[in-house]
SELUM-246153 format. One record per residue (C-alpha): residue number from 1; x, y, z. Coordinates in pm, 1 decimal. Layout:
BEGIN
(NUM, (X, Y, Z)) ...
This chain:
BEGIN
(1, (-3091.4, 10694.8, -7617.9)) (2, (-3354.0, 10954.9, -7692.5)) (3, (-3696.5, 10945.4, -7533.1)) (4, (-3839.9, 10824.5, -7864.1)) (5, (-3639.6, 10503.5, -7832.2)) (6, (-3773.6, 10406.5, -7491.1)) (7, (-4070.2, 10192.5, -7403.7)) (8, (-4226.0, 10156.7, -7060.5)) (9, (-4273.8, 9806.3, -6918.7)) (10, (-4570.0, 9769.7, -6681.2)) (11, (-4708.9, 9493.0, -6464.3)) (12, (-5044.5, 9519.1, -6284.1)) (13, (-5050.9, 9894.3, -6361.5)) (14, (-4710.3, 9940.9, -6197.3)) (15, (-4418.8, 10075.1, -6401.2)) (16, (-4137.2, 9820.6, -6369.8)) (17, (-3891.6, 10018.0, -6578.6)) (18, (-3797.5, 10139.7, -6922.4)) (19, (-3646.4, 9958.4, -7215.0)) (20, (-3426.9, 10093.0, -7493.2)) (21, (-3286.4, 9930.1, -7804.9)) (22, (-2990.6, 9987.4, -8036.6)) (23, (-3093.4, 9847.7, -8378.2)) (24, (-2739.0, 9873.9, -8514.8)) (25, (-2598.1, 9643.2, -8247.9)) (26, (-2915.7, 9444.2, -8166.9)) (27, (-2868.9, 9508.4, -7797.0)) (28, (-3115.8, 9639.7, -7544.0)) (29, (-3096.9, 9847.9, -7229.5)) (30, (-3322.9, 9819.4, -6928.1)) (31, (-3347.6, 10035.8, -6618.9)) (32, (-3580.9, 9960.9, -6331.9)) (33, (-3809.7, 10230.9, -6200.0)) (34, (-3650.3, 10328.6, -5867.1)) (35, (-3988.6, 10378.9, -5700.1)) (36, (-4088.6, 10025.8, -5794.5)) (37, (-3766.2, 9881.9, -5653.2)) (38, (-3794.9, 10079.9, -5330.9)) (39, (-4154.8, 9972.7, -5278.3)) (40, (-4057.2, 9605.1, -5261.3)) (41, (-4378.9, 9527.4, -5449.8)) (42, (-4379.2, 9218.5, -5674.8)) (43, (-4013.2, 9165.1, -5590.1)) (44, (-3999.9, 8815.3, -5743.4)) (45, (-4193.1, 8899.1, -6062.5)) (46, (-3870.8, 8892.7, -6268.4)) (47, (-3668.5, 8644.0, -6062.8)) (48, (-3356.7, 8590.5, -6274.8)) (49, (-3195.3, 8746.7, -6588.5)) (50, (-3285.0, 9112.5, -6506.8)) (51, (-3114.2, 9207.8, -6179.2)) (52, (-3292.4, 9423.1, -5920.6)) (53, (-3071.1, 9729.2, -5943.0)) (54, (-3126.0, 10093.4, -6040.0)) (55, (-2823.0, 10073.5, -6268.9)) (56, (-2895.8, 10055.0, -6642.0)) (57, (-2844.0, 9696.3, -6757.0)) (58, (-2717.1, 9610.8, -7105.5)) (59, (-2827.9, 9289.0, -7276.6)) (60, (-2576.2, 9182.8, -7540.7)) (61, (-2614.1, 8804.9, -7539.8)) (62, (-2963.8, 8777.0, -7685.9)) (63, (-2931.2, 8892.1, -8046.3)) (64, (-3064.7, 8570.7, -8199.4)) (65, (-3401.6, 8495.2, -8356.6)) (66, (-3560.1, 8383.7, -8029.4)) (67, (-3489.2, 8698.0, -7825.7)) (68, (-3417.1, 8959.4, -8097.4)) (69, (-3185.6, 9146.7, -7862.1)) (70, (-3438.1, 9186.7, -7580.4)) (71, (-3416.5, 9066.4, -7219.5)) (72, (-3572.2, 8717.0, -7222.2)) (73, (-3871.9, 8793.0, -6992.5)) (74, (-3971.8, 9073.9, -7229.0)) (75, (-3891.7, 8878.4, -7546.0)) (76, (-4153.5, 8628.4, -7425.7)) (77, (-4413.2, 8886.9, -7533.2)) (78, (-4300.2, 8884.4, -7898.1)) (79, (-4488.9, 8675.8, -8156.1)) (80, (-4346.4, 8340.6, -8261.9)) (81, (-4346.4, 8184.8, -8610.5)) (82, (-4718.1, 8210.6, -8686.8)) (83, (-4752.7, 8555.7, -8533.4)) (84, (-4456.7, 8694.0, -8724.8)) (85, (-4597.3, 8555.9, -9050.1)) (86, (-4926.4, 8738.2, -8997.7)) (87, (-4754.1, 9054.8, -8876.3)) (88, (-4529.7, 9052.5, -9182.9)) (89, (-4827.7, 9008.2, -9417.9)) (90, (-5014.6, 9294.0, -9249.8)) (91, (-4710.2, 9521.5, -9278.0)) (92, (-4673.2, 9428.7, -9645.2)) (93, (-5040.0, 9512.5, -9704.0)) (94, (-4971.6, 9857.0, -9556.2)) (95, (-4649.1, 9895.9, -9756.5)) (96, (-4415.3, 9833.7, -9463.6)) (97, (-4140.4, 9577.0, -9404.7)) (98, (-4086.5, 9366.8, -9092.4)) (99, (-3708.7, 9415.9, -9115.6)) (100, (-3764.4, 9788.7, -9064.4)) (101, (-3963.0, 9734.1, -8744.5)) (102, (-3754.2, 9727.8, -8427.2)) (103, (-3844.1, 9489.3, -8145.1)) (104, (-3947.3, 9792.3, -7939.0)) (105, (-4194.2, 9898.8, -8204.0)) (106, (-4330.4, 9546.2, -8217.6)) (107, (-4379.0, 9557.4, -7839.0)) (108, (-4575.0, 9878.1, -7888.9)) (109, (-4807.4, 9683.1, -8117.6)) (110, (-4834.1, 9408.5, -7855.7)) (111, (-4917.8, 9682.7, -7600.7)) (112, (-5165.9, 9537.9, -7348.8)) (113, (-5276.7, 9245.4, -7569.2)) (114, (-4993.3, 9004.7, -7499.8)) (115, (-5001.2, 8671.6, -7323.1)) (116, (-4946.5, 8706.2, -6951.3)) (117, (-4964.8, 9042.1, -6774.9)) (118, (-4667.2, 9246.0, -6899.7)) (119, (-4779.6, 9557.8, -7088.5)) (120, (-4593.3, 9811.1, -7300.1)) (121, (-4636.9, 10186.5, -7347.8)) (122, (-4666.0, 10398.6, -7549.7)) (123, (-4895.3, 10163.1, -7736.7)) (124, (-4966.3, 10171.3, -8107.4)) (125, (-5331.1, 10265.7, -8147.5)) (126, (-5519.5, 9999.1, -8339.6)) (127, (-5888.8, 10010.1, -8434.2)) (128, (-6117.2, 9778.8, -8239.0)) (129, (-6325.5, 9519.5, -8416.0)) (130, (-6596.3, 9341.2, -8220.4)) (131, (-6680.0, 9082.7, -8488.1)) (132, (-6546.7, 8727.8, -8508.2)) (133, (-6593.4, 8529.0, -8827.7)) (134, (-6387.6, 8212.6, -8791.3)) (135, (-6450.4, 8095.0, -9147.0)) (136, (-6352.5, 8436.8, -9282.2)) (137, (-6034.7, 8426.2, -9076.4)) (138, (-5956.0, 8078.2, -9209.2)) (139, (-6005.6, 8195.2, -9567.8)) (140, (-5746.9, 8468.7, -9517.3)) (141, (-5507.1, 8239.5, -9331.7)) (142, (-5517.0, 7984.3, -9611.3)) (143, (-5394.5, 8252.4, -9848.3)) (144, (-5122.9, 8370.4, -9610.9)) (145, (-4991.0, 8038.2, -9483.0)) (146, (-4991.2, 7866.3, -9820.8)) (147, (-4815.2, 8162.7, -9984.0)) (148, (-5073.5, 8178.5, -10259.3)) (149, (-5002.3, 8418.4, -10540.0)) (150, (-5231.9, 8718.2, -10552.7)) (151, (-5155.5, 8790.3, -10918.2)) (152, (-5485.2, 8652.5, -11041.9)) (153, (-5702.2, 8747.4, -10746.3)) (154, (-5769.7, 9029.0, -10501.1)) (155, (-5488.2, 9139.0, -10272.6)) (156, (-5511.5, 9049.8, -9906.5)) (157, (-5722.5, 9305.6, -9724.0)) (158, (-5520.7, 9499.2, -9465.9)) (159, (-5818.0, 9531.5, -9228.2)) (160, (-5875.8, 9153.3, -9235.4)) (161, (-5507.8, 9093.9, -9165.5)) (162, (-5515.0, 9353.0, -8887.9)) (163, (-5798.8, 9168.0, -8717.1)) (164, (-5603.8, 8840.6, -8730.1)) (165, (-5287.9, 9019.5, -8619.4)) (166, (-5460.4, 9160.8, -8310.7)) (167, (-5607.8, 8829.6, -8197.1)) (168, (-5357.1, 8584.1, -8338.0)) (169, (-5002.1, 8709.6, -8299.2)) (170, (-4978.0, 8728.0, -7919.9)) (171, (-5011.5, 8352.8, -7877.4)) (172, (-4682.9, 8172.4, -7933.6)) (173, (-4604.2, 7873.3, -8150.9)) (174, (-4615.1, 7775.9, -8515.6)) (175, (-4977.6, 7662.3, -8549.0)) (176, (-5244.9, 7907.4, -8674.0)) (177, (-5440.9, 8032.9, -8373.8)) (178, (-5654.1, 8317.6, -8244.6)) (179, (-5751.7, 8451.1, -7902.8)) (180, (-6123.8, 8496.1, -7839.3)) (181, (-6355.5, 8560.8, -7544.4)) (182, (-6695.8, 8395.1, -7500.4)) (183, (-6967.6, 8566.4, -7297.4)) (184, (-7065.2, 8318.3, -7026.1)) (185, (-7429.0, 8431.7, -7026.5)) (186, (-7503.8, 8487.3, -7394.9)) (187, (-7243.4, 8274.4, -7574.5)) (188, (-7136.6, 8576.0, -7783.9)) (189, (-6778.8, 8542.7, -7909.5)) (190, (-6566.7, 8857.4, -7936.2)) (191, (-6198.3, 8917.2, -8015.4)) (192, (-5968.4, 8826.0, -7728.7)) (193, (-5812.4, 9172.9, -7707.8)) (194, (-6132.8, 9348.3, -7597.3)) (195, (-6219.9, 9212.4, -7253.4)) (196, (-6051.0, 9067.5, -6946.4)) (197, (-6355.1, 9061.9, -6716.1)) (198, (-6498.9, 8750.9, -6554.2)) (199, (-6812.5, 8788.3, -6768.0)) (200, (-6615.7, 8610.6, -7039.7)) (201, (-6438.6, 8278.2, -7075.3)) (202, (-6111.5, 8350.5, -7252.7)) (203, (-5995.0, 8094.8, -7508.8)) (204, (-5695.4, 8023.3, -7725.4)) (205, (-5830.1, 7860.3, -8042.4)) (206, (-5610.7, 7653.6, -8273.7)) (207, (-5765.9, 7660.2, -8617.3)) (208, (-5804.7, 7365.8, -8850.9)) (209, (-5701.4, 7457.7, -9204.9)) (210, (-5796.6, 7177.2, -9447.1)) (211, (-5530.5, 7278.1, -9698.3)) (212, (-5235.8, 7231.8, -9462.7)) (213, (-5160.6, 6902.2, -9633.8)) (214, (-5171.6, 6652.7, -9346.5)) (215, (-5486.5, 6482.8, -9471.3)) (216, (-5626.6, 6474.1, -9116.8)) (217, (-5723.0, 6717.7, -8842.0)) (218, (-5431.7, 6785.6, -8605.0)) (219, (-5657.2, 6991.4, -8378.4)) (220, (-5868.8, 6681.5, -8316.1)) (221, (-5551.1, 6492.5, -8232.6)) (222, (-5464.4, 6756.1, -7973.5)) (223, (-5814.8, 6730.6, -7827.6)) (224, (-5769.9, 6354.1, -7798.5)) (225, (-5437.8, 6406.5, -7621.0)) (226, (-5604.6, 6655.1, -7386.9)) (227, (-5853.8, 6387.7, -7284.9)) (228, (-5577.8, 6132.7, -7231.4)) (229, (-5371.8, 6378.6, -7026.0)) (230, (-5669.1, 6451.5, -6800.4)) (231, (-5720.4, 6076.2, -6750.5)) (232, (-5351.5, 6043.5, -6663.1)) (233, (-5396.1, 6302.2, -6386.9)) (234, (-5228.7, 6597.3, -6560.4)) (235, (-5347.0, 6950.2, -6478.4)) (236, (-5480.8, 7123.4, -6792.5)) (237, (-5727.0, 7402.0, -6863.8)) (238, (-6072.0, 7292.9, -6979.2)) (239, (-6076.1, 7244.1, -7356.6)) (240, (-6327.7, 7167.1, -7630.7)) (241, (-6374.3, 7144.1, -8006.0)) (242, (-6548.6, 7429.1, -8189.0)) (243, (-6754.8, 7315.1, -8487.9)) (244, (-6604.8, 6970.0, -8428.9)) (245, (-6273.4, 7080.3, -8578.8)) (246, (-6106.4, 7376.7, -8400.4)) (247, (-5926.8, 7310.1, -8069.5)) (248, (-6019.6, 7566.3, -7801.5)) (249, (-5860.1, 7577.3, -7458.6)) (250, (-5925.9, 7818.6, -7174.6)) (251, (-5635.2, 8057.8, -7117.2)) (252, (-5454.0, 8012.4, -6787.5)) (253, (-5324.4, 8371.8, -6806.9)) (254, (-5680.7, 8513.5, -6795.5)) (255, (-5860.3, 8391.8, -6484.2)) (256, (-6124.0, 8538.0, -6250.5)) (257, (-6137.7, 8860.0, -6449.9)) (258, (-5765.2, 8926.4, -6413.8)) (259, (-5444.2, 8895.6, -6610.1)) (260, (-5192.3, 8653.1, -6461.7)) (261, (-4820.1, 8717.8, -6501.7)) (262, (-4691.5, 8417.7, -6695.2)) (263, (-4347.2, 8341.2, -6835.5)) (264, (-4212.6, 8042.4, -7025.1)) (265, (-3903.5, 7855.1, -6910.9)) (266, (-3716.3, 8029.6, -7192.6)) (267, (-3843.1, 8373.0, -7086.3)) (268, (-3753.3, 8314.3, -6722.7)) (269, (-3398.1, 8198.4, -6786.8)) (270, (-3270.3, 8306.5, -7127.2)) (271, (-3229.4, 7941.0, -7227.4)) (272, (-3299.3, 7940.5, -7599.9)) (273, (-3561.5, 7673.7, -7668.8)) (274, (-3399.4, 7610.0, -8008.4)) (275, (-3060.1, 7533.2, -7856.8)) (276, (-2973.5, 7187.3, -7719.5)) (277, (-2739.5, 7332.8, -7455.8)) (278, (-3004.1, 7384.0, -7187.7)) (279, (-3283.3, 7180.5, -7342.6)) (280, (-3318.2, 6907.1, -7083.2)) (281, (-3572.2, 6800.2, -6825.4)) (282, (-3299.9, 6825.4, -6562.4)) (283, (-3273.1, 7200.0, -6632.5)) (284, (-3650.7, 7234.0, -6624.4)) (285, (-3668.6, 7066.3, -6283.5)) (286, (-3383.3, 7286.1, -6160.0)) (287, (-3573.6, 7593.2, -6275.9)) (288, (-3884.9, 7480.4, -6090.0)) (289, (-3676.5, 7424.3, -5777.5)) (290, (-3510.4, 7763.9, -5818.8)) (291, (-3852.9, 7927.9, -5837.4)) (292, (-3941.6, 7746.2, -5512.5)) (293, (-4265.3, 7609.4, -5653.2)) (294, (-4464.3, 7374.6, -5424.8)) (295, (-4339.8, 7017.1, -5432.3)) (296, (-4670.8, 6903.3, -5581.9)) (297, (-4567.0, 7100.7, -5891.8)) (298, (-4242.7, 6903.4, -5908.0)) (299, (-4453.4, 6587.5, -5894.6)) (300, (-4676.3, 6728.0, -6169.7)) (301, (-4376.7, 6809.7, -6387.7)) (302, (-4254.8, 6452.3, -6351.6)) (303, (-4598.4, 6321.1, -6455.4)) (304, (-4592.3, 6544.2, -6767.0)) (305, (-4244.2, 6424.6, -6856.7)) (306, (-4357.9, 6062.6, -6836.0)) (307, (-4669.3, 6136.7, -7042.9)) (308, (-4465.6, 6309.6, -7314.8)) (309, (-4235.0, 6009.0, -7339.0)) (310, (-4510.7, 5747.0, -7343.0)) (311, (-4729.9, 5934.6, -7591.6)) (312, (-4443.7, 6044.9, -7820.3)) (313, (-4487.0, 6419.4, -7769.6)) (314, (-4135.6, 6505.1, -7883.1)) (315, (-4201.6, 6880.5, -7917.0)) (316, (-4191.7, 6940.6, -7540.4)) (317, (-3940.2, 7228.2, -7566.3)) (318, (-3870.8, 7499.9, -7308.9)) (319, (-4134.6, 7740.7, -7441.3)) (320, (-4396.4, 7470.2, -7396.2)) (321, (-4351.5, 7486.3, -7018.5)) (322, (-4462.8, 7795.2, -6826.5)) (323, (-4488.4, 7926.4, -6472.8)) (324, (-4736.9, 8169.9, -6318.3)) (325, (-4662.1, 8440.7, -6063.7)) (326, (-4891.5, 8479.1, -5762.8)) (327, (-4884.2, 8854.6, -5696.2)) (328, (-5054.4, 8821.8, -5357.2)) (329, (-4801.6, 8571.7, -5223.1)) (330, (-4501.7, 8693.0, -5428.0)) (331, (-4441.8, 8335.4, -5538.4)) (332, (-4440.4, 8114.3, -5847.4)) (333, (-4618.8, 7794.4, -5942.3)) (334, (-4631.2, 7563.3, -6243.6)) (335, (-4878.9, 7666.8, -6512.0)) (336, (-5129.4, 7410.1, -6642.5)) (337, (-4993.0, 7190.0, -6921.0)) (338, (-5042.9, 7297.0, -7283.5)) (339, (-4935.2, 7202.5, -7636.2)) (340, (-4951.9, 6835.0, -7546.3)) (341, (-5008.1, 6644.2, -7870.2)) (342, (-4854.3, 6417.2, -8130.2)) (343, (-4650.8, 6677.1, -8324.6)) (344, (-4541.3, 6473.4, -8626.3)) (345, (-4709.2, 6391.0, -8956.5)) (346, (-4823.1, 6027.7, -8962.7)) (347, (-4785.5, 6022.5, -9342.1)) (348, (-4407.9, 6064.1, -9320.6)) (349, (-4151.1, 5808.1, -9213.8)) (350, (-3900.3, 5912.7, -8946.1)) (351, (-3577.1, 5727.4, -8881.3)) (352, (-3506.5, 5909.2, -8553.6)) (353, (-3746.6, 6080.1, -8314.4)) (354, (-3514.1, 6301.8, -8114.5)) (355, (-3684.3, 6471.4, -7822.6)) (356, (-3671.4, 6848.7, -7774.5)) (357, (-3578.2, 6795.9, -7408.6)) (358, (-3317.6, 6536.4, -7318.4)) (359, (-3329.1, 6304.7, -7016.9)) (360, (-3005.6, 6174.5, -6870.2)) (361, (-2824.8, 6321.6, -7174.6)) (362, (-3041.7, 6117.3, -7413.5)) (363, (-3291.8, 6237.5, -7673.7)) (364, (-3403.2, 5894.6, -7794.2)) (365, (-3427.8, 5542.1, -7657.6)) (366, (-3511.9, 5679.4, -7314.3)) (367, (-3589.5, 5402.3, -7070.1)) (368, (-3729.3, 5364.6, -6723.2)) (369, (-3381.2, 5379.9, -6566.5)) (370, (-3332.3, 5728.8, -6713.0)) (371, (-3667.1, 5841.4, -6576.0)) (372, (-3605.2, 5697.8, -6230.4)) (373, (-3271.4, 5876.8, -6216.8)) (374, (-3460.1, 6207.8, -6239.2)) (375, (-3711.4, 6082.3, -5984.9)) (376, (-3430.2, 6014.3, -5741.5)) (377, (-3255.9, 6345.4, -5811.1)) (378, (-3567.8, 6552.9, -5746.4)) (379, (-3726.6, 6343.4, -5468.6)) (380, (-4033.9, 6229.8, -5660.9)) (381, (-4280.9, 6037.0, -5446.7)) (382, (-4400.4, 5702.2, -5584.1)) (383, (-4247.2, 5745.4, -5932.5)) (384, (-4335.6, 5389.9, -6033.1)) (385, (-4700.2, 5453.4, -5948.5)) (386, (-4700.0, 5763.4, -6171.1)) (387, (-4538.1, 5569.2, -6455.4)) (388, (-4793.7, 5287.8, -6419.9)) (389, (-5091.8, 5526.1, -6424.3)) (390, (-4968.6, 5715.3, -6730.6)) (391, (-4879.6, 5395.3, -6916.2)) (392, (-5221.3, 5244.3, -6836.6)) (393, (-5383.5, 5538.8, -7016.7)) (394, (-5247.9, 5403.0, -7347.8)) (395, (-5534.3, 5151.3, -7347.5)) (396, (-5781.0, 5444.5, -7375.3)) (397, (-5626.4, 5581.1, -7695.0)) (398, (-5831.3, 5386.5, -7948.9)) (399, (-6161.6, 5460.9, -7773.9)) (400, (-6084.9, 5831.7, -7739.2)) (401, (-5976.8, 5855.0, -8103.3)) (402, (-6289.5, 5676.6, -8225.2)) (403, (-6519.6, 5887.7, -8007.1)) (404, (-6401.6, 6212.2, -8166.8)) (405, (-6395.2, 6071.4, -8518.7)) (406, (-6024.3, 6028.9, -8591.4)) (407, (-5964.0, 5801.6, -8892.2)) (408, (-5841.3, 5451.5, -8813.4)) (409, (-5519.9, 5519.9, -9004.0)) (410, (-5445.6, 5815.1, -8776.0)) (411, (-5527.1, 5620.4, -8460.2)) (412, (-5301.2, 5331.4, -8555.6)) (413, (-5027.2, 5554.8, -8695.5)) (414, (-4997.6, 5758.3, -8377.6)) (415, (-5048.0, 5455.6, -8154.1)) (416, (-4753.4, 5280.2, -8313.7)) (417, (-4525.6, 5556.2, -8181.1)) (418, (-4624.9, 5506.6, -7814.9)) (419, (-4354.2, 5393.6, -7573.7)) (420, (-4452.1, 5131.6, -7316.0)) (421, (-4216.4, 5185.6, -7023.8)) 
């Protein structure tokens, strides 16, 4: 590998190592920085997958769409479906093709703007834009996400796409979203790639696009679920609606003026969130135990599992569960819950609602016996009390939905999917 094909991976201004990539074989190579290893600093920051050795490690087993040939903890920094769509449109507007961009080059675009605290050098220099126009962003996104033909209208502006790319592609998932920062004193909103300081509250904003075709606002649904989850005792970051339609939640990877090192369950382990092989709550609990998180986090994970079953959140896959590294204590803990919502379209009829994560080898018709089996396996205290509290929250659904203005059809349609354990 020539020097041109290497990228430096950094964490908290410390060089962890260097990463190379062979585009012909879709395999990557990683070598730790010997000084970092010898220092013993942040020794549990990459706890699995990448071994703590000075020997160059070759990663051959991750050539699929999820990891794109990269070590899983680093692949966590790559954009997901929405981010790749925007990135592809921006490249097309600048006469480039995503297929010609290697994962290493994409990491150079991510640079220091990614979720969590991993950073990549050398970084691609991108112009800074201090303006945020949510409606303007939505106008561009509607063109991109609906694949509108530009034959009869102006082509998409590369600078507009660049702005969305910078503040929208780092956040994972399929929904259209942007990262912004709000000045705590003045209320000024700036792009989320400009500041980390504690002067700002840092938000992930999921945007409501009227032309998505649902006929109702899914961001309001997520806000309703946020309120229910809080009432059920689940730990989540403070969230709100912007302009009564866009769902904004504080970022748990930007707190107290610092970046927090955060990895998803998929990034920590190499378990592909699209594959059923490891997609189970049992594996998620085993991961938490392997990270030696406090037992209260195991209790919290059980509460989230119960909530997702009761409130029919079937999209609870491995990338929708994350853990945060405490650099001062060299330890891990469970990140606040996120992406808790009703993920389906109420206007469609579903014959089976298979869950992303199985319980007791089942993805549907999960009952209280299956849940209590996990409770017993992972020493959950008072599991029946947790189940009762979460289930009791169902009675709040109609009031919460009405208070935020969800249509009656949406309230009843989602409510009919709830599971009373």
